[in-house]
N, C-alpha and C positions, 0 to 999 in steps of 0.2 A: 231657154235652156234648161233651169233647172235641174243644175247636177251640181255634185260636191266635187269640190276641186284643191288637191292637196297645194298647201304652200309651204316652200322650204324658204328659211334664211340661211344663205350662209354667210356666217357673221365675220370672220377676219382674215381667209386666205393665206396667203403663203410669199405676197408680192411686194413690193417695195412702194407699198401705200399709205404709212405710217405717218412721215411728214407732209402727204398732201391732204389729209384729214384727220384732226385730232381726235375724233370719234372710232377710227380704229381700234380696237380694243388688240392689248399686245400680251398683258399678266394673263394667268391663270383664273384671275379674281375677276379681270377685266373682260376674258373673255364668256364668263358663266355668266357675268350679269348681264351681257349683251344678250344671250340666249335669252334668258328669263326676260328682259325686254319684251323681245319677240315672241314670246311664250302670250305674255301677257299683249301686246298688239295682234294678236291671233295667227301666229305662224304656228302651224301642223308638225313641220320639222323645223330642227338648228344642225346646220350643216357644219363642225369645226375641224378647223386649223388648229395649230398652238403655233406660238413664236418663243422664243428665247425672251426671257423679261429682261435682261439688260440691252441687247443689242435691236431687239422689234423682226430680226432677221427668223426665216423658218428654225423649228423645234422639231424631233423625232421624240422627244420624250415622253416615256410612258406615264412619268409622274406628273408630266404636264396637263397630259390628257386625263388622267387620274382626279385630279383637283378640280378640272372643269367638271367633270360627269359627275365626282359627287358635289360640288356645291350647285348644281341644276336638280339633282334630285332630290337635294335634303330642302329645294326652294318650296314656295306653298301653290306652285303651276307647273303642269304639266305640259312636256314635249318630247316627241320623238328624237332621239341621239343618232347623229349620224357621222360618225368619225373616218374624215380622210385617209385612204390605205393608199394614196398617189402618189406622197411625196418622195422623194429620194429616186428622182429620173430625170435631175437635169444635168446634160452634156454639153459643154463649152470647149471646144478644141483648143487647146493650150497654143498657142502662137509660135511658138517654136520648134514644138514635135507635135502635131496634129495624133497622134497615134496616142495621146494623154490627153487626159482631163485637165482645163486650165482652172486658174480663179472662178468661182461660182459655182464648178462642176459639183455635182451632190447626189451620189449612186448609191440606193441601195437596193440587198439581195430582195424578193419575191418576201422570205421569212422575216427579215429586216421591216420590211414596210408591213409586215399581218401583226407584228409582234403588240403592238398598243390594244387591237384590235381582240385578239387573241385571249388578251389580258382581262380585257374592260367587258367585252361582249356587250357592245352597245345596240339599236334594233336593226341599225342599220350601219354600211361601211361602202366607199364607193370603190369600184374596181375601174380604173381607167381600161381601152380595150384598145390601145395602139398607139404606135410613135406619131412624132410630128414635128414640122419645125414649127414652134413655140415661140412666136417673136423672133428673136437674137440665137435662139438657143434652141439644141435639140431635146425633146423629150421623148425618153427612150421606155421603151416596152415591148421587147422580145414577145413574139407568141408563147414560145416555152415557158418564158418569165411568167407569163400572164397567166396558163395552166396551170403551172405551179398556184400562182397564188390565189386562183377561184378554188381551188383543189381545200387550201388552209381556211379559205373563208367558208367553204361549206362544211366543212368537218368540225369547225366552231360553235356550225349553225346559226352564222348571223348571214342577213338577205344582202345580197349585193347590190349596190347601183351602179348599172351599167354605164359608165360616163364615157360617152361618143362625140370626140372633135372632128370626126368627118365620117363622111358615108363609109368607107373602107372599115373603120370600126364599127359601125353596125354590122357590115359581115362577117365580122371576127366575132362579135357577140354572138350572133345566131350561129357561129359556129360551134362555141364553148357549150351553148343550149342544146345543139344537137350531140355533142359529146357526152352530156349527162354533166354538165359542171357547174348548172347552173339547177336550183332547184324551185317547183312551183312556178308561177308567172313570174314572167322576167320583170326589173323596173329598171327601164333607161331613163336617163339624162341625157338629152340634144345639148352641147355646149356649143353656143355660136357665139360668133364674130371674134373667138380670139385669133389674131396672125400666126399661123397660116394655114388656118383650119377651115372647116366650115362657117360660110358669112352668114351673117345676123340678118336674114331677108325672108321672107313667105316664102319663097320658092325654094331655099336650101331646107328649110324645118318642113314644107308638106315632102319632099326626098325622101328626105331621112325618116320620116315617118310613114310613109309608103312603103318603107323595108321593114319594116317591125313585122315580128310575129304577131298572130291573131289575137293571142292571149297575152301581150304587153300592156303592163299600164307603161305612161309613159310622159315623161316632163320636158321643160326646153327653157332655156336662160339665155338671154342674150346680153352682153357687157356693154359700160359704158352708157352713153345716151339709149344706148337700143333696150335696154333694158324693161322699161314699163311698156315699149311697143311689142317688145314678144312675150311680156307675159298674156295681153290680150288674145296674140296670136296662135299661142299654143292652146286656151281656151275655146279659142272659136274654133278651132280644128280637133278637141277633143281630150287634149293632155292635160297636165298639172305642171306649174310654175314655180319657180325662184327666184328670190331677189335676195340683197343683202347687201355688207360694204366687200368682201371679197370681189364681186363681180362690177360694182359701181359705186361712186362716191358722193352723187350728187342729189339731192331732194328732185331740183330743176334747175336751171341753167345757171350758175353762178352761185348756188345753196346748196351749201355743204348736209349731206346726212347722216341721222343715224340710223342703228337697224331698226327700230321701233319704227320710227317715218315711213322707212320704206315698206314695210309691212303691210302699214296701215293705208299707206297708197296702193299699192297692188292690192291689197282686200278690198276696198272701194271699188276700184275697177272692175274685177272681179265679178263682185253683187252686181255693178252696173249693167254689165253684160249677161246678166239674169241668173250666173251660178251664188255658188257661195263656198266658204273654204270651210275646209273637214276640222274638226275637233284632234287633236292627237289621239283619241279613243278610239275613234272611227278611221283614223289614217290605218294603225294598226290593227286594226278589223279587218280593213279592206286589202291589205298588203299582206296579211297572215304573219305579222311580224310578233318577236317574243315581247309578253307583256314583262315590264322591268320589276315587277310588283311580284308575280308568281311564279315567273321564265316559263310558263305556259304559251304555245301559240295562240292569238287570238285568232277567230272566225272570221271570215268574207261575210260581212251583212251591213256592209256604209251604203251600201247601193248606189245606184246613177252609172256613168258609164265609164270607161276606162279613161 
């Protein structure tokens, strides 16, 4: 195979996982430390959510994102930063009045979702490309909201990672590109195994990959026990990969993981398949991302397949 593979580490997520694995980072300091550990283990990209330091629940605070970014940038390691912009879409109907959101509902406007990205200007941010039944809640992303959000990301000069949880999301992401709302070669993330979206199996990944534009870079991940099998499958199908405690809490059955261990395991797997993990600098060049030091866009010189 002998090609470079981008390896993302999604270090914390926003799910109710902190009580299930004490290695899930909560405070900005701990989240930054996990990003640094992932970088030292060989990750190309750190994908970050932030949490309320007191409760461990979801946070949308630009201050929390800023602290993570500053701590990582000041460290003696390099890693591409990818801030989530997919928060604030959780809808749980109130049991007494289903026209209103009940406990657990968390809705933000596109401008509110974009605010930390527009202020901090990471190399990457997520742009989720559709609504779905996400477990027992509805994850809400109306098409016009996504168009507005894409315009904000485009104006900021940040590259969006187009997160697709089902086949229709790929269709809509292609539409965004056709409408001129995605600059350059698009970057897709195929999100597999979340109930009740796309399943984490070969047939589903292949079907989604086959619907991507010819100029797309793409990655995929599976949650839980599907994490490492989907790393292997994505690499074999010509894509990139993602691991991390956002998606999976275990190194193997019954053994709790930390982010560095998951990166090391995935890196070894990728190498055994005859590929290698890209450095952060190669990743910026390959995806034409902004260099955080100079602010300039990097050229496409990492080589290899998409």
